[in-house]
C-alpha distance (Angstrom), angle and dihedral (degrees) to the residues before:
residue distance angle dihedral
A1 . . .
I2 3.78 . .
E3 3.77 93.1 .
K4 3.80 102.8 37.4
D5 3.78 110.0 25.8
L6 3.77 116.3 24.3
W7 3.81 97.9 37.4
A8 3.79 90.7 45.6
T9 3.80 92.7 56.7
G10 3.79 94.0 42.1
A11 3.81 89.4 -136.2
V12 3.80 95.4 147.8
N13 3.80 111.9 158.2
E14 3.77 141.0 149.3
E15 3.82 95.1 -87.0
Y16 3.77 93.2 49.8
L17 3.81 93.1 47.2
K18 3.79 91.1 50.2
A19 3.81 88.9 53.0
L20 3.80 89.5 49.2
N21 3.80 90.2 51.3
S22 3.79 89.9 51.0
L23 3.80 90.0 53.7
F24 3.81 92.4 48.0
S25 3.81 90.9 47.5
N26 3.80 97.4 47.9
F27 3.81 98.2 36.4
P28 3.82 105.7 37.5
R29 3.81 93.7 177.8
L30 3.80 89.0 67.0
R31 3.81 88.0 70.0
A32 3.80 91.2 70.4
T33 3.82 95.5 51.5
E34 3.79 128.3 105.5
P35 3.84 93.1 -113.7
A36 3.80 88.5 56.3
T37 3.81 90.0 52.9
L38 3.81 90.6 46.8
S39 3.80 89.6 53.0
I40 3.80 93.2 63.0
P41 3.84 98.6 81.0
H42 3.82 88.1 52.4
L43 3.80 90.5 49.9
V44 3.80 89.3 51.4
T45 3.81 90.3 50.2
S46 3.82 89.6 50.4
L47 3.79 89.4 53.2
K48 3.78 89.3 52.9
T49 3.81 102.6 42.9
G50 3.80 108.6 14.4
S51 3.77 131.2 101.1
E52 3.79 119.1 -93.8
A53 3.81 90.6 -94.9
T54 3.82 91.3 49.1
Q55 3.81 90.7 47.8
E56 3.78 90.1 52.4
A57 3.81 92.6 49.9
A58 3.82 90.9 48.4
L59 3.80 90.8 48.9
D60 3.81 89.6 50.6
A61 3.82 90.8 51.6
L62 3.81 93.0 50.6
F63 3.80 88.8 47.3
L64 3.82 91.3 53.3
L65 3.80 91.5 49.3
R66 3.81 91.5 49.0
Q67 3.80 91.5 52.5
A68 3.81 89.6 60.4
W69 3.81 97.9 50.6
S70 3.80 95.2 92.6
A71 3.82 89.9 57.5
C72 3.83 96.2 40.3
P73 3.79 125.1 93.1
A74 3.80 108.4 -89.0
E75 3.81 93.6 -113.0
V76 3.83 91.0 54.1
S77 3.80 95.9 49.0
R78 3.81 89.2 45.5
A79 3.82 93.0 51.2
Q80 3.79 92.1 46.8
S81 3.80 95.0 46.9
V82 3.82 91.7 49.5
A83 3.81 90.8 49.6
A84 3.80 91.5 46.7
A85 3.82 91.3 50.3
D86 3.81 87.5 78.9
A87 3.81 85.0 73.0
I88 3.83 94.1 61.5
P89 3.84 96.6 100.8
L90 3.81 90.5 44.4
L91 3.81 92.8 50.0
Q92 3.80 90.4 49.2
Y93 3.80 89.6 51.2
L94 3.81 92.2 49.0
I95 3.80 91.6 51.1
Q96 3.79 91.2 53.9
S97 3.81 102.4 33.6
G98 3.81 109.3 11.4
P99 3.81 129.0 93.4
P100 3.83 112.8 -65.3
R101 3.81 91.8 -117.1
F102 3.82 89.5 65.1
Q103 3.78 94.7 57.9
E104 3.80 102.9 81.3
K105 3.81 95.6 50.0
A106 3.80 92.8 41.7
E107 3.82 90.6 52.2
F108 3.81 91.6 47.0
L109 3.79 91.2 52.7
L110 3.81 94.2 45.8
Q111 3.78 90.7 53.8
C112 3.82 90.4 59.3
L113 3.80 105.1 41.7
P114 3.81 126.4 97.1
G115 3.78 114.7 -114.9
T116 3.77 148.0 152.2
L117 3.78 127.3 -100.9
V118 3.80 114.1 -150.0
V119 3.81 119.6 -167.8
I120 3.80 117.3 -167.2
I121 3.80 115.1 -163.5
K122 3.80 101.1 -157.3
R123 3.78 108.4 173.5
G124 3.79 146.6 -36.8
N125 3.78 128.0 -125.3
N126 3.81 132.6 -148.6
M127 3.81 97.6 6.6
K128 3.78 90.9 157.1
Q129 3.77 130.9 160.9
S130 3.81 132.3 -178.6
V131 3.82 97.1 -113.9
G132 3.80 128.2 34.1
N133 3.78 130.2 -25.3
P134 3.77 119.7 -52.8
S135 3.81 120.9 -123.5
V136 3.79 100.3 -133.2
F137 3.80 131.5 -167.2
C138 3.79 135.5 161.0
K139 3.79 128.0 -132.0
L140 3.82 117.5 -154.6
T141 3.80 125.0 -160.1
L142 3.81 124.8 -177.7
G143 3.80 121.5 177.2
N144 3.78 114.8 -55.6
T145 3.81 94.9 -26.8
S146 3.78 121.9 116.0
P147 3.83 114.1 -87.6
R148 3.81 117.5 -100.2
Q149 3.80 125.5 -147.4
T150 3.80 136.5 -159.2
K151 3.76 124.2 -135.1
V152 3.82 118.0 -88.0
V153 3.83 113.5 -99.5
S154 3.83 122.7 -163.5
T155 3.80 102.5 176.4
G156 3.79 101.2 113.1
P157 3.80 140.1 -76.6
N158 3.83 94.3 -39.3
P159 3.82 105.2 54.8
E160 3.79 118.2 -171.1
W161 3.80 119.8 -149.5
D162 3.82 107.3 157.4
E163 3.81 88.6 -172.1
S164 3.80 125.7 155.6
F165 3.80 127.9 -146.0
A166 3.81 124.1 -172.3
W167 3.79 134.0 -159.6
T168 3.82 122.5 -174.3
F169 3.81 119.4 -148.7
E170 3.80 134.1 -169.9
S171 3.81 86.1 -141.5
P172 3.82 132.4 3.2
P173 3.83 114.7 -70.5
K174 3.80 97.2 -110.6
G175 3.78 114.3 -161.4
Q176 3.79 94.1 -1.2
K177 3.77 122.0 136.8
L178 3.78 131.0 -149.5
H179 3.80 113.9 -135.0
I180 3.80 117.3 -156.3
S181 3.78 124.8 -176.7
C182 3.80 121.7 -171.0
K183 3.80 112.6 -148.5
N184 3.78 139.2 -175.6
K185 3.79 116.9 -133.9
S186 3.81 92.5 -173.6
K187 3.79 115.8 106.4
M188 3.80 88.8 -133.2
G189 3.78 124.9 71.3
K190 3.79 129.6 3.7
S191 3.78 120.7 -6.2
S192 3.80 90.2 -147.8
F193 3.80 134.4 29.4
G194 3.79 93.9 -165.0
K195 3.79 144.6 -87.3
V196 3.78 138.6 -96.3
T197 3.80 131.6 -163.0
I198 3.81 117.4 -154.9
Q199 3.80 128.8 -167.7
I200 3.79 105.9 -137.1
D201 3.85 103.2 -168.6
R202 3.80 94.8 98.6
V203 3.80 95.0 63.7
V204 3.83 91.1 63.2
M205 3.81 90.6 66.9
L206 3.80 97.9 36.1
G207 3.81 100.6 41.3
A208 3.80 94.1 -140.8
V209 3.80 134.0 31.7
S210 3.80 127.1 176.1
G211 3.77 135.4 175.3
E212 3.77 149.9 123.8
Y213 3.80 115.7 -76.2
T214 3.80 120.7 -160.1
L215 3.78 117.8 -130.2
L216 3.79 117.3 -130.6
P217 2.94 136.3 -102.5
E218 3.78 90.7 41.5
S219 3.80 120.7 -131.6
K220 3.80 114.4 -94.0
T221 3.79 95.5 -160.4
G222 3.80 105.4 44.4
P223 3.80 146.6 1.0
S224 3.79 119.3 -34.0
R225 3.77 118.7 -86.2
N226 3.80 113.4 -125.5
L227 3.77 145.1 169.9
E228 3.80 126.0 -132.3
I229 3.81 107.0 -139.4
E230 3.80 137.3 171.9
F231 3.81 125.0 -158.1
Q232 3.81 126.2 -161.6
W233 3.80 132.0 -175.8
S234 3.80 117.1 -168.2
N235 3.78 146.6 136.0
């Protein structure tokens, strides 16, 4: 019925989802079946367009499926987590704007879903030197991945890059830190303008975080040097 009738008609509502949750709760092995995997896009749609009660029932169903992933065959848990990743923006929205009772389950799901971290290096400020313009670039290092590097900009003390870098993860990078060093390729002046280390966990829950990050060590003779950066976590 799940596979052939209800999904075919698209008649997904609160009563149906509650019945589905009852099946998943009382017959745990159903959670590892193909029909259960095929139900996930409809659960995501219910999160997006349903009433508050329908959203809650859909969230409960996704939560029940997630609880079974550790006992599922690897290919099943992988297929279900990839399908559920389409819910990442919706879960982030529910954490920030949905009813408080949604928050715990939405956070639990977000912490388990594959996603992509995008880091946008926008510009630097106060990269001054005594003679000539610096030739500034940034080097980014995250975990054991290969370092990434921006282009070299030689347009003055406030270089603009507006460059994006993306990392894809099977699950959110819990506890990992992004290391950014700002360097001068010019033969004159400083070889380095400083470094900053940024904890990236928060962006998983919020979806997007931006700000100015001070480079260390701070300048002793003028205003602090900083980088304007935006972080995004999405499906």
